[in-house]
C-alpha positions as CSV (number, residue, x, y, z in Angstrom):
1,M,-28.2,14.3,20.8
2,Q,-26.8,16.2,17.9
3,I,-25.9,14.1,14.9
4,T,-22.3,15.4,15.0
5,N,-21.8,13.9,18.5
6,R,-22.9,10.4,17.5
7,T,-20.5,7.4,17.5
8,D,-19.3,5.9,14.3
9,A,-21.6,3.0,14.7
10,E,-24.6,5.3,15.2
11,L,-23.7,7.3,12.1
12,I,-23.4,4.2,10.0
13,R,-26.8,3.0,11.3
14,A,-28.3,6.4,10.4
15,F,-26.7,6.3,7.0
16,I,-28.2,2.8,6.3
17,E,-31.6,4.2,7.4
18,G,-31.3,6.9,4.7
19,N,-29.6,9.8,6.5
20,E,-27.0,11.1,4.0
21,K,-25.8,13.7,6.5
22,A,-24.6,10.9,8.7
23,L,-22.2,9.7,6.0
24,E,-20.9,13.2,5.4
25,I,-20.1,13.6,9.1
26,L,-18.3,10.2,9.1
27,I,-16.2,11.2,6.1
28,C,-15.3,14.6,7.5
29,R,-14.4,13.0,10.8
30,Y,-11.7,10.7,9.2
31,K,-10.9,12.2,5.8
32,D,-7.6,13.8,6.9
33,K,-6.2,10.6,8.6
34,I,-7.2,8.4,5.7
35,Y,-6.0,10.8,3.0
36,T,-2.7,11.3,4.8
37,S,-2.1,7.6,5.1
38,I,-2.8,7.1,1.4
39,Y,-0.5,10.0,0.5
40,L,2.3,8.7,2.7
41,I,2.2,5.3,0.8
42,V,1.8,6.5,-2.8
43,K,3.7,9.9,-2.4
44,D,1.7,11.5,-5.2
45,K,-1.1,14.0,-4.6
46,F,-3.2,13.1,-7.6
47,T,-2.9,9.4,-7.1
48,A,-3.7,9.8,-3.4
49,E,-6.8,11.8,-4.3
50,D,-7.9,9.1,-6.7
51,I,-7.4,6.3,-4.2
52,F,-9.1,8.3,-1.5
53,Q,-12.2,8.7,-3.6
54,D,-12.1,5.0,-4.6
55,A,-11.7,4.0,-0.9
56,F,-14.8,6.0,0.1
57,L,-16.8,4.7,-2.8
58,K,-15.9,1.2,-1.9
59,M,-16.8,1.8,1.8
60,I,-20.2,3.3,0.8
61,R,-20.9,0.4,-1.5
62,T,-20.0,-2.1,1.2
63,I,-22.2,-0.4,3.8
64,K,-25.1,0.0,1.5
65,E,-24.9,-3.7,0.5
66,G,-25.1,-4.7,4.2
67,R,-21.6,-6.2,4.3
68,Y,-20.1,-3.8,6.9
69,A,-19.6,-5.7,10.2
70,E,-16.9,-3.8,12.0
71,Q,-19.2,-2.3,14.7
72,G,-17.6,0.6,16.4
73,K,-14.3,0.2,14.5
74,F,-14.9,2.2,11.4
75,L,-11.5,3.9,11.2
76,P,-9.4,0.7,11.3
77,W,-11.7,-0.8,8.7
78,A,-11.5,2.3,6.5
79,M,-7.7,2.3,6.8
80,R,-7.6,-1.4,5.7
81,V,-9.8,-0.6,2.7
82,A,-7.5,2.4,1.8
83,H,-4.3,0.3,2.3
84,N,-5.6,-2.5,0.1
85,L,-6.4,-0.1,-2.7
86,C,-2.8,1.3,-2.3
87,M,-1.4,-2.2,-2.6
88,D,-3.5,-2.7,-5.7
89,H,-2.1,0.5,-7.1
90,F,1.5,-0.7,-6.5
91,R,0.8,-4.0,-8.1
92,R,-0.5,-2.3,-11.2
93,K,2.4,0.2,-11.3
94,S,5.2,-1.9,-9.8
95,S,7.3,-1.7,-13.0
96,Q,7.5,2.1,-12.6
97,L,8.3,2.4,-8.9
98,P,11.8,3.3,-7.7
99,V,13.7,0.8,-5.6
100,T,16.5,1.7,-3.3
101,L,19.3,-0.9,-2.7
102,S,20.7,-1.5,0.7
103,D,23.7,0.7,-0.1
104,G,21.4,3.7,-0.6
105,R,21.7,3.8,-4.4
106,D,18.5,3.9,-6.5
107,I,18.2,0.7,-8.6
108,S,17.4,2.9,-11.6
109,Y,21.1,3.7,-11.9
110,L,21.5,0.2,-13.4
111,F,19.2,1.3,-16.2
112,T,20.2,4.9,-17.0
113,T,23.6,4.6,-18.7
114,D,24.4,5.2,-22.3
115,E,23.6,1.9,-23.6
116,T,23.9,-0.2,-26.7
117,P,21.0,-2.3,-27.9
118,S,22.5,-5.4,-26.1
119,S,22.9,-3.6,-22.8
120,R,19.3,-2.2,-23.2
121,L,18.1,-5.7,-23.6
122,E,20.1,-6.8,-20.5
123,R,18.7,-3.9,-18.5
124,K,15.1,-4.8,-19.5
125,Q,15.7,-8.5,-18.5
126,T,17.2,-7.5,-15.2
127,H,14.3,-5.2,-14.5
128,E,11.7,-7.8,-15.3
129,S,13.6,-10.4,-13.2
130,I,13.6,-8.1,-10.1
131,R,9.9,-7.4,-10.5
132,S,9.0,-11.1,-11.0
133,M,11.1,-12.0,-7.9
134,I,9.3,-9.5,-5.7
135,E,5.9,-10.7,-7.1
136,A,7.0,-14.3,-6.3
137,L,7.5,-13.6,-2.6
138,P,4.8,-14.7,-0.1
139,E,2.1,-12.1,0.3
140,D,3.1,-10.9,3.8
141,Q,6.8,-10.5,2.8
142,R,5.9,-8.8,-0.5
143,E,3.6,-6.4,1.3
144,V,6.3,-5.3,3.8
145,I,9.0,-5.0,1.1
146,V,6.7,-2.8,-1.0
147,L,5.8,-0.6,1.9
148,R,9.4,-0.3,3.1
149,I,11.3,0.0,-0.2
150,Y,8.7,1.3,-2.6
151,A,6.7,3.6,-0.3
152,D,9.7,4.4,2.1
153,L,7.6,3.9,5.2
154,S,9.0,3.2,8.7
155,F,8.5,-0.1,10.3
156,K,6.2,1.6,12.8
157,E,4.0,2.9,10.0
158,I,4.1,-0.5,8.3
159,S,3.0,-2.2,11.6
160,D,0.2,0.2,12.0
161,I,-1.1,-0.3,8.4
162,T,-0.7,-4.1,8.3
163,G,-2.0,-4.6,11.8
164,V,1.1,-6.6,13.0
165,S,3.7,-5.8,15.6
166,I,6.9,-4.0,14.6
167,N,8.9,-7.2,15.3
168,T,6.6,-9.1,12.9
169,A,7.1,-6.5,10.2
170,L,10.9,-6.6,10.7
171,G,10.8,-10.4,10.5
172,R,8.8,-10.3,7.3
173,M,11.2,-7.8,5.8
174,R,14.2,-9.9,6.8
175,Y,12.7,-13.1,5.4
176,G,11.7,-11.3,2.2
177,L,15.2,-10.0,1.7
178,I,16.6,-13.5,2.4
179,N,14.2,-15.0,-0.2
180,L,15.1,-12.3,-2.7
181,R,18.9,-13.0,-2.3
182,K,18.2,-16.7,-2.8
183,M,16.3,-16.0,-6.0
184,I,19.1,-13.7,-7.2
185,N,21.6,-16.4,-6.5
186,V,19.5,-19.1,-8.2
187,K,19.0,-16.8,-11.3
188,Q,22.6,-15.7,-11.1
189,L,21.5,-12.2,-11.5
190,V,24.3,-9.6,-11.2
191,L,23.4,-6.1,-9.9
192,R,26.3,-3.9,-10.7
């Protein structure tokens, strides 16, 4: 059997046994799907390329260290690795990401007026409060809110990436927004 016709599991086994061509075939087989999913999340070509490279380096390292155990399910595992790296990227860059409010306005409008030093300080405090509230959400709610609001993904795409049903993703979004509203009320934060 030609190496190109082998299953994912067979290619991984061949790579572990020293066949570098097997890894090349595996990467070529899924590179478009993985890159596209990363790009749809981060919406920046250069960032997507960096995360794509990091994802495959992490996968190669995991396989070489003998920690890969997803027999016959390489693509879902690879997508999870890429998704987790995207989430790490958002956590690092969360203060720079646009957020759209429920009325369709970008939250940045709160911060782009001609401002006095006191209004600039108020803007900074509001921005930090919003970011800290999102970070304070439970992991599953925060993940869905980041993917929906920050990455502008559909609930179908979110359910595919996170491995939960669309209804679960919708529920997590709903509870995340409820929790954010509660935090806004507790902090008496006013979003004008």
